[in-house]
C-alpha positions in Angstrom: 0.7 -12.4 -12.8 0.1 -11.8 -9.1 -0.2 -8.3 -7.7 3.1 -8.4 -5.9 4.9 -9.5 -9.1 3.2 -6.7 -11.0 4.3 -4.1 -8.5 7.8 -5.4 -8.5 8.0 -5.4 -12.3 6.8 -1.8 -12.6 9.2 -0.6 -9.9 12.1 -2.5 -11.4 11.7 -1.1 -14.9 10.2 2.4 -14.4 12.5 4.9 -12.9 9.9 7.7 -12.8 7.3 5.5 -10.9 10.0 4.1 -8.5 11.2 7.7 -7.8 7.6 8.9 -7.3 6.9 6.1 -4.9 10.1 6.7 -2.9 9.9 10.5 -2.8 6.2 11.0 -2.3 5.4 7.9 -0.1 8.8 6.9 1.4 8.1 3.3 0.3 10.8 1.3 -1.5 10.9 -1.9 -3.6 11.8 -4.1 -0.6 8.9 -2.7 1.5 6.3 -4.6 -0.6 5.4 -8.1 0.3 2.6 -10.6 -0.5 0.5 -9.4 2.4 0.8 -5.6 2.4 0.0 -5.2 -1.3 -3.4 -6.7 -0.6 -3.9 -4.7 2.7 -6.2 -1.7 2.3 -6.2 -0.9 6.0 -4.0 1.7 7.7 -0.4 0.7 7.3 -1.0 -1.5 4.2 0.0 -0.7 0.7 -3.0 -1.9 -1.2 -4.0 1.6 -2.5 -0.4 2.4 -3.4 0.1 -1.0 -5.1 -3.0 -0.3 -7.2 -1.7 3.1 -8.2 1.7 1.6 -9.2 0.0 -1.0 -11.3 -2.3 1.6 -13.0 0.7 3.8 -13.8 2.6 0.7 -15.0 -0.3 0.0 -17.4 -0.3 3.6 -18.6 3.4 3.5 -19.3 3.1 0.1 -21.1 5.1 -1.9 -18.6 2.0 -4.1 -17.9 -1.0 -5.2 -19.9 -4.3 -4.6 -18.3 -5.3 -8.2 -18.4 -1.9 -9.4 -17.2 -2.6 -8.7 -13.5 -4.8 -11.1 -11.5 
């Protein structure tokens, strides 16, 4: 599964992670796209996407080896 798909899956199925992302970072499901999930520069969401994936793994929405 690609990184964007993993982020979308976690945000779709985990209300606590989605609420954390929206409240703490003011970033919403539709804000993520193929480019900014891989962008670690200022304005990109690479670090945030990685954190969402890590939290999704911890909450068993994703398998560790499922994400490319």
